[in-house]
PyMOL Python script that loads the backbone (N, CA, C, O; Angstrom):
from pymol import cmd

cmd.read_pdbstr("""\
ATOM      1  N   MET A   1     -96.220-271.701  74.751  1.00  0.00           N
ATOM      2  CA  MET A   1     -96.002-270.624  73.837  1.00  0.00           C
ATOM      3  C   MET A   1     -97.332-270.139  73.267  1.00  0.00           C
ATOM      4  O   MET A   1     -97.580-268.936  73.185  1.00  0.00           O
ATOM      5  N   TRP A   2     -98.217-271.123  72.859  1.00  0.00           N
ATOM      6  CA  TRP A   2     -99.499-270.685  72.324  1.00  0.00           C
ATOM      7  C   TRP A   2    -100.401-270.058  73.327  1.00  0.00           C
ATOM      8  O   TRP A   2    -101.223-269.203  72.996  1.00  0.00           O
ATOM      9  N   GLU A   3    -100.249-270.492  74.601  1.00  0.00           N
ATOM     10  CA  GLU A   3    -101.023-269.905  75.649  1.00  0.00           C
ATOM     11  C   GLU A   3    -100.625-268.445  75.901  1.00  0.00           C
ATOM     12  O   GLU A   3    -101.477-267.588  76.136  1.00  0.00           O
ATOM     13  N   GLU A   4     -99.309-268.180  75.848  1.00  0.00           N
ATOM     14  CA  GLU A   4     -98.828-266.854  76.027  1.00  0.00           C
ATOM     15  C   GLU A   4     -99.291-265.942  74.888  1.00  0.00           C
ATOM     16  O   GLU A   4     -99.669-264.794  75.121  1.00  0.00           O
ATOM     17  N   LEU A   5     -99.260-266.448  73.684  1.00  0.00           N
ATOM     18  CA  LEU A   5     -99.700-265.681  72.505  1.00  0.00           C
ATOM     19  C   LEU A   5    -101.247-265.417  72.602  1.00  0.00           C
ATOM     20  O   LEU A   5    -101.708-264.325  72.268  1.00  0.00           O
ATOM     21  N   LYS A   6    -101.989-266.374  73.037  1.00  0.00           N
ATOM     22  CA  LYS A   6    -103.423-266.227  73.233  1.00  0.00           C
ATOM     23  C   LYS A   6    -103.740-265.145  74.286  1.00  0.00           C
ATOM     24  O   LYS A   6    -104.603-264.292  74.082  1.00  0.00           O
ATOM     25  N   GLU A   7    -103.004-265.210  75.432  1.00  0.00           N
ATOM     26  CA  GLU A   7    -103.175-264.225  76.484  1.00  0.00           C
ATOM     27  C   GLU A   7    -102.783-262.808  76.013  1.00  0.00           C
ATOM     28  O   GLU A   7    -103.440-261.832  76.374  1.00  0.00           O
ATOM     29  N   MET A   8    -101.731-262.704  75.221  1.00  0.00           N
ATOM     30  CA  MET A   8    -101.343-261.433  74.678  1.00  0.00           C
ATOM     31  C   MET A   8    -102.381-260.873  73.795  1.00  0.00           C
ATOM     32  O   MET A   8    -102.727-259.697  73.903  1.00  0.00           O
ATOM     33  N   VAL A   9    -102.882-261.662  72.938  1.00  0.00           N
ATOM     34  CA  VAL A   9    -103.969-261.166  71.962  1.00  0.00           C
ATOM     35  C   VAL A   9    -105.186-260.784  72.747  1.00  0.00           C
ATOM     36  O   VAL A   9    -105.799-259.762  72.439  1.00  0.00           O
ATOM     37  N   GLN A  10    -105.581-261.557  73.762  1.00  0.00           N
ATOM     38  CA  GLN A  10    -106.759-261.230  74.502  1.00  0.00           C
ATOM     39  C   GLN A  10    -106.571-259.977  75.315  1.00  0.00           C
ATOM     40  O   GLN A  10    -107.518-259.199  75.425  1.00  0.00           O
ATOM     41  N   SER A  11    -105.449-259.734  75.877  1.00  0.00           N
ATOM     42  CA  SER A  11    -105.173-258.540  76.594  1.00  0.00           C
ATOM     43  C   SER A  11    -105.077-257.326  75.679  1.00  0.00           C
ATOM     44  O   SER A  11    -105.417-256.212  76.077  1.00  0.00           O
ATOM     45  N   PHE A  12    -104.606-257.551  74.429  1.00  0.00           N
ATOM     46  CA  PHE A  12    -104.546-256.471  73.462  1.00  0.00           C
ATOM     47  C   PHE A  12    -105.912-255.974  73.091  1.00  0.00           C
ATOM     48  O   PHE A  12    -106.097-254.775  72.884  1.00  0.00           O
ATOM     49  N   PHE A  13    -106.905-256.888  72.998  1.00  0.00           N
ATOM     50  CA  PHE A  13    -108.256-256.500  72.571  1.00  0.00           C
ATOM     51  C   PHE A  13    -109.192-256.262  73.788  1.00  0.00           C
ATOM     52  O   PHE A  13    -110.371-255.968  73.590  1.00  0.00           O
ATOM     53  N   ALA A  14    -108.706-256.381  75.001  1.00  0.00           N
ATOM     54  CA  ALA A  14    -109.537-256.259  76.174  1.00  0.00           C
ATOM     55  C   ALA A  14    -110.080-254.826  76.310  1.00  0.00           C
ATOM     56  O   ALA A  14    -111.254-254.633  76.628  1.00  0.00           O
ATOM     57  N   GLU A  15    -109.226-253.832  76.067  1.00  0.00           N
ATOM     58  CA  GLU A  15    -109.637-252.443  76.204  1.00  0.00           C
ATOM     59  C   GLU A  15    -109.644-251.768  74.835  1.00  0.00           C
ATOM     60  O   GLU A  15    -108.709-251.939  74.053  1.00  0.00           O
ATOM     61  N   HIS A  16    -110.681-251.014  74.550  1.00  0.00           N
ATOM     62  CA  HIS A  16    -110.840-250.295  73.294  1.00  0.00           C
ATOM     63  C   HIS A  16    -110.683-251.197  72.044  1.00  0.00           C
ATOM     64  O   HIS A  16    -109.979-250.860  71.092  1.00  0.00           O
ATOM     65  N   HIS A  17    -111.368-252.352  72.096  1.00  0.00           N
ATOM     66  CA  HIS A  17    -111.187-253.302  71.065  1.00  0.00           C
ATOM     67  C   HIS A  17    -111.679-252.784  69.661  1.00  0.00           C
ATOM     68  O   HIS A  17    -111.134-253.168  68.627  1.00  0.00           O
ATOM     69  N   ALA A  18    -112.696-251.927  69.665  1.00  0.00           N
ATOM     70  CA  ALA A  18    -113.224-251.439  68.411  1.00  0.00           C
ATOM     71  C   ALA A  18    -112.180-250.481  67.752  1.00  0.00           C
ATOM     72  O   ALA A  18    -112.018-250.499  66.532  1.00  0.00           O
ATOM     73  N   ARG A  19    -111.501-249.678  68.537  1.00  0.00           N
ATOM     74  CA  ARG A  19    -110.473-248.792  68.027  1.00  0.00           C
ATOM     75  C   ARG A  19    -109.303-249.620  67.375  1.00  0.00           C
ATOM     76  O   ARG A  19    -108.781-249.302  66.306  1.00  0.00           O
ATOM     77  N   LYS A  20    -108.964-250.653  68.086  1.00  0.00           N
ATOM     78  CA  LYS A  20    -107.810-251.455  67.595  1.00  0.00           C
ATOM     79  C   LYS A  20    -108.200-252.253  66.383  1.00  0.00           C
ATOM     80  O   LYS A  20    -107.385-252.438  65.479  1.00  0.00           O
ATOM     81  N   MET A  21    -109.422-252.732  66.338  1.00  0.00           N
ATOM     82  CA  MET A  21    -109.863-253.492  65.108  1.00  0.00           C
ATOM     83  C   MET A  21    -109.980-252.490  63.945  1.00  0.00           C
ATOM     84  O   MET A  21    -109.623-252.839  62.819  1.00  0.00           O
ATOM     85  N   GLY A  22    -110.451-251.297  64.169  1.00  0.00           N
ATOM     86  CA  GLY A  22    -110.496-250.321  63.151  1.00  0.00           C
ATOM     87  C   GLY A  22    -109.133-249.938  62.597  1.00  0.00           C
ATOM     88  O   GLY A  22    -108.951-249.736  61.396  1.00  0.00           O
ATOM     89  N   MET A  23    -108.169-249.844  63.533  1.00  0.00           N
ATOM     90  CA  MET A  23    -106.762-249.515  63.113  1.00  0.00           C
ATOM     91  C   MET A  23    -106.228-250.658  62.296  1.00  0.00           C
ATOM     92  O   MET A  23    -105.559-250.440  61.285  1.00  0.00           O
ATOM     93  N   LEU A  24    -106.512-251.890  62.717  1.00  0.00           N
ATOM     94  CA  LEU A  24    -105.985-253.063  62.005  1.00  0.00           C
ATOM     95  C   LEU A  24    -106.568-253.213  60.667  1.00  0.00           C
ATOM     96  O   LEU A  24    -105.853-253.563  59.728  1.00  0.00           O
ATOM     97  N   VAL A  25    -107.859-252.963  60.512  1.00  0.00           N
ATOM     98  CA  VAL A  25    -108.556-253.078  59.210  1.00  0.00           C
ATOM     99  C   VAL A  25    -108.034-251.965  58.302  1.00  0.00           C
ATOM    100  O   VAL A  25    -107.791-252.201  57.119  1.00  0.00           O
ATOM    101  N   GLY A  26    -107.854-250.727  58.853  1.00  0.00           N
ATOM    102  CA  GLY A  26    -107.315-249.645  58.070  1.00  0.00           C
ATOM    103  C   GLY A  26    -105.931-249.965  57.596  1.00  0.00           C
ATOM    104  O   GLY A  26    -105.635-249.703  56.430  1.00  0.00           O
ATOM    105  N   MET A  27    -105.047-250.517  58.419  1.00  0.00           N
ATOM    106  CA  MET A  27    -103.737-250.824  57.997  1.00  0.00           C
ATOM    107  C   MET A  27    -103.724-251.892  56.964  1.00  0.00           C
ATOM    108  O   MET A  27    -102.917-251.816  56.037  1.00  0.00           O
ATOM    109  N   LEU A  28    -104.561-252.884  57.056  1.00  0.00           N
ATOM    110  CA  LEU A  28    -104.605-253.984  56.047  1.00  0.00           C
ATOM    111  C   LEU A  28    -105.113-253.398  54.751  1.00  0.00           C
ATOM    112  O   LEU A  28    -104.596-253.740  53.687  1.00  0.00           O
ATOM    113  N   LEU A  29    -106.109-252.527  54.798  1.00  0.00           N
ATOM    114  CA  LEU A  29    -106.619-251.904  53.541  1.00  0.00           C
ATOM    115  C   LEU A  29    -105.585-251.059  52.927  1.00  0.00           C
ATOM    116  O   LEU A  29    -105.459-251.059  51.703  1.00  0.00           O
ATOM    117  N   ALA A  30    -104.812-250.315  53.705  1.00  0.00           N
ATOM    118  CA  ALA A  30    -103.701-249.497  53.163  1.00  0.00           C
ATOM    119  C   ALA A  30    -102.645-250.344  52.511  1.00  0.00           C
ATOM    120  O   ALA A  30    -102.171-249.996  51.429  1.00  0.00           O
ATOM    121  N   VAL A  31    -102.256-251.437  53.117  1.00  0.00           N
ATOM    122  CA  VAL A  31    -101.277-252.332  52.532  1.00  0.00           C
ATOM    123  C   VAL A  31    -101.813-252.939  51.236  1.00  0.00           C
ATOM    124  O   VAL A  31    -101.102-253.017  50.234  1.00  0.00           O
ATOM    125  N   ALA A  32    -103.076-253.366  51.271  1.00  0.00           N
ATOM    126  CA  ALA A  32    -103.688-253.918  50.058  1.00  0.00           C
ATOM    127  C   ALA A  32    -103.702-252.924  48.888  1.00  0.00           C
ATOM    128  O   ALA A  32    -103.416-253.291  47.748  1.00  0.00           O
ATOM    129  N   ILE A  33    -104.033-251.679  49.181  1.00  0.00           N
ATOM    130  CA  ILE A  33    -104.010-250.656  48.178  1.00  0.00           C
ATOM    131  C   ILE A  33    -102.603-250.411  47.626  1.00  0.00           C
ATOM    132  O   ILE A  33    -102.447-250.211  46.421  1.00  0.00           O
ATOM    133  N   LEU A  34    -101.600-250.421  48.463  1.00  0.00           N
ATOM    134  CA  LEU A  34    -100.198-250.250  48.010  1.00  0.00           C
ATOM    135  C   LEU A  34     -99.809-251.404  47.182  1.00  0.00           C
ATOM    136  O   LEU A  34     -99.131-251.210  46.173  1.00  0.00           O
ATOM    137  N   VAL A  35    -100.177-252.578  47.520  1.00  0.00           N
ATOM    138  CA  VAL A  35     -99.722-253.804  46.780  1.00  0.00           C
ATOM    139  C   VAL A  35    -100.502-254.032  45.487  1.00  0.00           C
ATOM    140  O   VAL A  35     -99.916-254.317  44.443  1.00  0.00           O
ATOM    141  N   PHE A  36    -101.828-253.903  45.563  1.00  0.00           N
ATOM    142  CA  PHE A  36    -102.649-254.261  44.427  1.00  0.00           C
ATOM    143  C   PHE A  36    -103.172-253.051  43.617  1.00  0.00           C
ATOM    144  O   PHE A  36    -103.496-253.207  42.440  1.00  0.00           O
ATOM    145  N   GLY A  37    -103.254-251.950  44.175  1.00  0.00           N
ATOM    146  CA  GLY A  37    -103.745-250.733  43.521  1.00  0.00           C
ATOM    147  C   GLY A  37    -105.117-250.373  43.958  1.00  0.00           C
ATOM    148  O   GLY A  37    -105.893-251.238  44.365  1.00  0.00           O
ATOM    149  N   PHE A  38    -105.449-249.062  43.883  1.00  0.00           N
ATOM    150  CA  PHE A  38    -106.739-248.533  44.365  1.00  0.00           C
ATOM    151  C   PHE A  38    -107.887-249.130  43.660  1.00  0.00           C
ATOM    152  O   PHE A  38    -108.817-249.606  44.311  1.00  0.00           O
ATOM    153  N   TRP A  39    -107.883-249.136  42.322  1.00  0.00           N
ATOM    154  CA  TRP A  39    -109.073-249.524  41.548  1.00  0.00           C
ATOM    155  C   TRP A  39    -109.365-251.067  41.718  1.00  0.00           C
ATOM    156  O   TRP A  39    -110.519-251.496  41.724  1.00  0.00           O
ATOM    157  N   ASP A  40    -108.306-251.839  41.849  1.00  0.00           N
ATOM    158  CA  ASP A  40    -108.496-253.276  42.045  1.00  0.00           C
ATOM    159  C   ASP A  40    -109.155-253.567  43.425  1.00  0.00           C
ATOM    160  O   ASP A  40    -110.057-254.395  43.554  1.00  0.00           O
ATOM    161  N   ILE A  41    -108.655-252.849  44.420  1.00  0.00           N
ATOM    162  CA  ILE A  41    -109.269-252.992  45.768  1.00  0.00           C
ATOM    163  C   ILE A  41    -110.656-252.464  45.802  1.00  0.00           C
ATOM    164  O   ILE A  41    -111.503-253.060  46.467  1.00  0.00           O
ATOM    165  N   LEU A  42    -110.954-251.378  45.129  1.00  0.00           N
ATOM    166  CA  LEU A  42    -112.283-250.837  45.059  1.00  0.00           C
ATOM    167  C   LEU A  42    -113.210-251.795  44.410  1.00  0.00           C
ATOM    168  O   LEU A  42    -114.340-251.947  44.874  1.00  0.00           O
ATOM    169  N   PHE A  43    -112.791-252.481  43.318  1.00  0.00           N
ATOM    170  CA  PHE A  43    -113.576-253.468  42.618  1.00  0.00           C
ATOM    171  C   PHE A  43    -113.887-254.646  43.597  1.00  0.00           C
ATOM    172  O   PHE A  43    -115.019-255.126  43.660  1.00  0.00           O
ATOM    173  N   VAL A  44    -112.887-255.078  44.327  1.00  0.00           N
ATOM    174  CA  VAL A  44    -113.094-256.204  45.220  1.00  0.00           C
ATOM    175  C   VAL A  44    -114.052-255.804  46.346  1.00  0.00           C
ATOM    176  O   VAL A  44    -114.906-256.613  46.710  1.00  0.00           O
ATOM    177  N   LEU A  45    -113.956-254.617  46.906  1.00  0.00           N
ATOM    178  CA  LEU A  45    -114.834-254.149  47.915  1.00  0.00           C
ATOM    179  C   LEU A  45    -116.274-254.053  47.398  1.00  0.00           C
ATOM    180  O   LEU A  45    -117.233-254.436  48.068  1.00  0.00           O
ATOM    181  N   LEU A  46    -116.377-253.520  46.167  1.00  0.00           N
ATOM    182  CA  LEU A  46    -117.730-253.372  45.568  1.00  0.00           C
ATOM    183  C   LEU A  46    -118.373-254.793  45.404  1.00  0.00           C
ATOM    184  O   LEU A  46    -119.534-254.997  45.761  1.00  0.00           O
ATOM    185  N   CYS A  47    -117.630-255.709  44.887  1.00  0.00           N
ATOM    186  CA  CYS A  47    -118.143-257.084  44.734  1.00  0.00           C
ATOM    187  C   CYS A  47    -118.551-257.666  46.088  1.00  0.00           C
ATOM    188  O   CYS A  47    -119.572-258.343  46.210  1.00  0.00           O
ATOM    189  N   GLY A  48    -117.712-257.381  47.117  1.00  0.00           N
ATOM    190  CA  GLY A  48    -118.028-257.888  48.426  1.00  0.00           C
ATOM    191  C   GLY A  48    -119.345-257.271  48.962  1.00  0.00           C
ATOM    192  O   GLY A  48    -120.176-257.971  49.541  1.00  0.00           O
ATOM    193  N   CYS A  49    -119.505-256.024  48.767  1.00  0.00           N
ATOM    194  CA  CYS A  49    -120.729-255.350  49.190  1.00  0.00           C
ATOM    195  C   CYS A  49    -121.972-255.885  48.447  1.00  0.00           C
ATOM    196  O   CYS A  49    -123.019-256.103  49.058  1.00  0.00           O
ATOM    197  N   ILE A  50    -121.849-256.085  47.181  1.00  0.00           N
ATOM    198  CA  ILE A  50    -122.949-256.614  46.376  1.00  0.00           C
ATOM    199  C   ILE A  50    -123.293-258.056  46.932  1.00  0.00           C
ATOM    200  O   ILE A  50    -124.460-258.390  47.136  1.00  0.00           O
ATOM    201  N   GLY A  51    -122.262-258.858  47.156  1.00  0.00           N
ATOM    202  CA  GLY A  51    -122.501-260.194  47.673  1.00  0.00           C
ATOM    203  C   GLY A  51    -123.149-260.119  49.059  1.00  0.00           C
ATOM    204  O   GLY A  51    -124.027-260.930  49.355  1.00  0.00           O
ATOM    205  N   LEU A  52    -122.753-259.185  49.911  1.00  0.00           N
ATOM    206  CA  LEU A  52    -123.352-259.034  51.230  1.00  0.00           C
ATOM    207  C   LEU A  52    -124.835-258.659  51.132  1.00  0.00           C
ATOM    208  O   LEU A  52    -125.664-259.172  51.884  1.00  0.00           O
ATOM    209  N   TYR A  53    -125.171-257.722  50.155  1.00  0.00           N
ATOM    210  CA  TYR A  53    -126.507-257.343  49.938  1.00  0.00           C
ATOM    211  C   TYR A  53    -127.398-258.519  49.446  1.00  0.00           C
ATOM    212  O   TYR A  53    -128.514-258.726  49.923  1.00  0.00           O
ATOM    213  N   ILE A  54    -126.863-259.252  48.498  1.00  0.00           N
ATOM    214  CA  ILE A  54    -127.612-260.364  47.992  1.00  0.00           C
ATOM    215  C   ILE A  54    -127.816-261.446  49.074  1.00  0.00           C
ATOM    216  O   ILE A  54    -128.905-262.002  49.221  1.00  0.00           O
ATOM    217  N   GLY A  55    -126.773-261.715  49.796  1.00  0.00           N
ATOM    218  CA  GLY A  55    -126.897-262.675  50.936  1.00  0.00           C
ATOM    219  C   GLY A  55    -127.889-262.248  51.978  1.00  0.00           C
ATOM    220  O   GLY A  55    -128.654-263.071  52.481  1.00  0.00           O
ATOM    221  N   ALA A  56    -127.895-260.992  52.311  1.00  0.00           N
ATOM    222  CA  ALA A  56    -128.808-260.487  53.332  1.00  0.00           C
ATOM    223  C   ALA A  56    -130.273-260.614  52.774  1.00  0.00           C
ATOM    224  O   ALA A  56    -131.192-261.003  53.494  1.00  0.00           O
ATOM    225  N   ARG A  57    -130.435-260.286  51.527  1.00  0.00           N
ATOM    226  CA  ARG A  57    -131.811-260.367  50.967  1.00  0.00           C
ATOM    227  C   ARG A  57    -132.255-261.864  50.956  1.00  0.00           C
ATOM    228  O   ARG A  57    -133.425-262.147  51.218  1.00  0.00           O
ATOM    229  N   MET A  58    -131.367-262.791  50.665  1.00  0.00           N
ATOM    230  CA  MET A  58    -131.771-264.174  50.599  1.00  0.00           C
ATOM    231  C   MET A  58    -132.017-264.732  52.014  1.00  0.00           C
ATOM    232  O   MET A  58    -132.836-265.633  52.193  1.00  0.00           O
ATOM    233  N   ASP A  59    -131.288-264.180  53.035  1.00  0.00           N
ATOM    234  CA  ASP A  59    -131.509-264.646  54.383  1.00  0.00           C
ATOM    235  C   ASP A  59    -132.896-264.267  54.880  1.00  0.00           C
ATOM    236  O   ASP A  59    -133.500-264.948  55.708  1.00  0.00           O
ATOM    237  N   HIS A  60    -133.401-263.092  54.311  1.00  0.00           N
ATOM    238  CA  HIS A  60    -134.735-262.645  54.709  1.00  0.00           C
ATOM    239  C   HIS A  60    -135.841-263.348  53.910  1.00  0.00           C
ATOM    240  O   HIS A  60    -137.022-263.052  54.092  1.00  0.00           O
ATOM    241  N   GLY A  61    -135.459-264.275  53.030  1.00  0.00           N
ATOM    242  CA  GLY A  61    -136.441-265.029  52.289  1.00  0.00           C
ATOM    243  C   GLY A  61    -136.900-264.479  51.031  1.00  0.00           C
ATOM    244  O   GLY A  61    -137.870-264.996  50.478  1.00  0.00           O
ATOM    245  N   ASP A  62    -136.259-263.410  50.481  1.00  0.00           N
ATOM    246  CA  ASP A  62    -136.616-262.862  49.252  1.00  0.00           C
ATOM    247  C   ASP A  62    -136.183-263.749  48.141  1.00  0.00           C
ATOM    248  O   ASP A  62    -135.101-264.334  48.160  1.00  0.00           O
ATOM    249  N   ASP A  63    -137.078-263.843  47.132  1.00  0.00           N
ATOM    250  CA  ASP A  63    -136.722-264.558  45.819  1.00  0.00           C
ATOM    251  C   ASP A  63    -136.083-263.540  44.950  1.00  0.00           C
ATOM    252  O   ASP A  63    -136.782-262.847  44.210  1.00  0.00           O
ATOM    253  N   LEU A  64    -134.802-263.412  44.997  1.00  0.00           N
ATOM    254  CA  LEU A  64    -134.084-262.324  44.275  1.00  0.00           C
ATOM    255  C   LEU A  64    -134.197-262.458  42.787  1.00  0.00           C
ATOM    256  O   LEU A  64    -134.247-261.440  42.096  1.00  0.00           O
ATOM    257  N   VAL A  65    -134.242-263.692  42.234  1.00  0.00           N
ATOM    258  CA  VAL A  65    -134.288-263.874  40.822  1.00  0.00           C
ATOM    259  C   VAL A  65    -135.674-263.352  40.294  1.00  0.00           C
ATOM    260  O   VAL A  65    -135.719-262.597  39.323  1.00  0.00           O
ATOM    261  N   GLU A  66    -136.755-263.752  40.927  1.00  0.00           N
ATOM    262  CA  GLU A  66    -138.023-263.393  40.467  1.00  0.00           C
ATOM    263  C   GLU A  66    -138.255-261.864  40.606  1.00  0.00           C
ATOM    264  O   GLU A  66    -138.861-261.228  39.744  1.00  0.00           O
ATOM    265  N   THR A  67    -137.750-261.310  41.721  1.00  0.00           N
ATOM    266  CA  THR A  67    -137.869-259.901  41.929  1.00  0.00           C
ATOM    267  C   THR A  67    -137.130-259.120  40.848  1.00  0.00           C
ATOM    268  O   THR A  67    -137.657-258.147  40.308  1.00  0.00           O
ATOM    269  N   THR A  68    -135.952-259.531  40.547  1.00  0.00           N
ATOM    270  CA  THR A  68    -135.101-258.899  39.454  1.00  0.00           C
ATOM    271  C   THR A  68    -135.825-258.993  38.108  1.00  0.00           C
ATOM    272  O   THR A  68    -135.907-258.010  37.372  1.00  0.00           O
ATOM    273  N   LEU A  69    -136.356-260.200  37.789  1.00  0.00           N
ATOM    274  CA  LEU A  69    -137.005-260.389  36.497  1.00  0.00           C
ATOM    275  C   LEU A  69    -138.279-259.545  36.422  1.00  0.00           C
ATOM    276  O   LEU A  69    -138.585-259.004  35.359  1.00  0.00           O
ATOM    277  N   GLU A  70    -139.015-259.419  37.501  1.00  0.00           N
ATOM    278  CA  GLU A  70    -140.190-258.552  37.475  1.00  0.00           C
ATOM    279  C   GLU A  70    -139.849-257.087  37.229  1.00  0.00           C
ATOM    280  O   GLU A  70    -140.542-256.379  36.499  1.00  0.00           O
ATOM    281  N   LYS A  71    -138.770-256.661  37.856  1.00  0.00           N
ATOM    282  CA  LYS A  71    -138.340-255.256  37.643  1.00  0.00           C
ATOM    283  C   LYS A  71    -137.809-255.029  36.204  1.00  0.00           C
ATOM    284  O   LYS A  71    -138.006-253.960  35.626  1.00  0.00           O
ATOM    285  N   LEU A  72    -137.140-256.047  35.644  1.00  0.00           N
ATOM    286  CA  LEU A  72    -136.664-255.889  34.251  1.00  0.00           C
ATOM    287  C   LEU A  72    -137.769-255.840  33.220  1.00  0.00           C
ATOM    288  O   LEU A  72    -137.612-255.272  32.139  1.00  0.00           O
ATOM    289  N   GLN A  73    -138.934-256.468  33.585  1.00  0.00           N
ATOM    290  CA  GLN A  73    -140.013-256.457  32.607  1.00  0.00           C
ATOM    291  C   GLN A  73    -140.474-255.064  32.261  1.00  0.00           C
ATOM    292  O   GLN A  73    -140.996-254.843  31.168  1.00  0.00           O
ATOM    293  N   LYS A  74    -140.293-254.100  33.183  1.00  0.00           N
ATOM    294  CA  LYS A  74    -140.749-252.768  32.915  1.00  0.00           C
ATOM    295  C   LYS A  74    -139.862-252.139  31.861  1.00  0.00           C
ATOM    296  O   LYS A  74    -140.345-251.298  31.103  1.00  0.00           O
ATOM    297  N   TYR A  75    -138.645-252.485  31.774  1.00  0.00           N
ATOM    298  CA  TYR A  75    -137.656-251.756  30.912  1.00  0.00           C
ATOM    299  C   TYR A  75    -137.280-252.531  29.683  1.00  0.00           C
ATOM    300  O   TYR A  75    -136.749-251.924  28.753  1.00  0.00           O
ATOM    301  N   LEU A  76    -137.503-253.784  29.601  1.00  0.00           N
ATOM    302  CA  LEU A  76    -137.113-254.569  28.452  1.00  0.00           C
ATOM    303  C   LEU A  76    -138.166-254.446  27.271  1.00  0.00           C
ATOM    304  O   LEU A  76    -139.364-254.342  27.535  1.00  0.00           O
ATOM    305  N   PRO A  77    -137.749-254.458  26.094  1.00  0.00           N
ATOM    306  CA  PRO A  77    -138.674-254.389  24.976  1.00  0.00           C
ATOM    307  C   PRO A  77    -139.563-255.622  24.975  1.00  0.00           C
ATOM    308  O   PRO A  77    -139.226-256.625  25.604  1.00  0.00           O
ATOM    309  N   GLU A  78    -140.668-255.564  24.295  1.00  0.00           N
ATOM    310  CA  GLU A  78    -141.700-256.608  24.383  1.00  0.00           C
ATOM    311  C   GLU A  78    -141.171-257.976  23.885  1.00  0.00           C
ATOM    312  O   GLU A  78    -141.582-259.014  24.404  1.00  0.00           O
ATOM    313  N   ARG A  79    -140.295-257.983  22.918  1.00  0.00           N
ATOM    314  CA  ARG A  79    -139.781-259.250  22.365  1.00  0.00           C
ATOM    315  C   ARG A  79    -138.882-259.971  23.344  1.00  0.00           C
ATOM    316  O   ARG A  79    -138.617-261.157  23.148  1.00  0.00           O
ATOM    317  N   PHE A  80    -138.397-259.319  24.389  1.00  0.00           N
ATOM    318  CA  PHE A  80    -137.501-260.006  25.375  1.00  0.00           C
ATOM    319  C   PHE A  80    -138.290-260.392  26.588  1.00  0.00           C
ATOM    320  O   PHE A  80    -137.717-261.041  27.464  1.00  0.00           O
ATOM    321  N   GLN A  81    -139.569-260.051  26.729  1.00  0.00           N
ATOM    322  CA  GLN A  81    -140.334-260.382  27.875  1.00  0.00           C
ATOM    323  C   GLN A  81    -140.771-261.825  27.829  1.00  0.00           C
ATOM    324  O   GLN A  81    -141.002-262.376  26.753  1.00  0.00           O
ATOM    325  N   ARG A  82    -140.888-262.457  29.023  1.00  0.00           N
ATOM    326  CA  ARG A  82    -141.216-263.827  29.109  1.00  0.00           C
ATOM    327  C   ARG A  82    -142.714-264.094  28.997  1.00  0.00           C
ATOM    328  O   ARG A  82    -143.096-265.170  28.537  1.00  0.00           O
ATOM    329  N   TRP A  83    -143.533-263.211  29.376  1.00  0.00           N
ATOM    330  CA  TRP A  83    -144.975-263.398  29.318  1.00  0.00           C
ATOM    331  C   TRP A  83    -145.688-262.204  28.803  1.00  0.00           C
ATOM    332  O   TRP A  83    -146.914-262.216  28.697  1.00  0.00           O
TER     333      TRP A  83
END
""", "prot")
cmd.dss("prot")
cmd.show_as("cartoon", "prot")
cmd.util.cbc("prot")
cmd.orient("prot")
């Protein structure tokens, strides 16, 4: 049974797999919006994108904490600055 299911899934994605994955993701997103609501899903997607950005920056070896603190020094009042 598992072999038949595996073959069926492989044959399903053998041709035009990008179109089928796009359709599947779109359908899942539509169901999620219907179940949870647009703004909740938008918030989750936004958090996911922020996490992806932070993870990509850390994979490239950036020290994200120091970079952020250096940028904040320009905008914070003098009493909040560390040095």
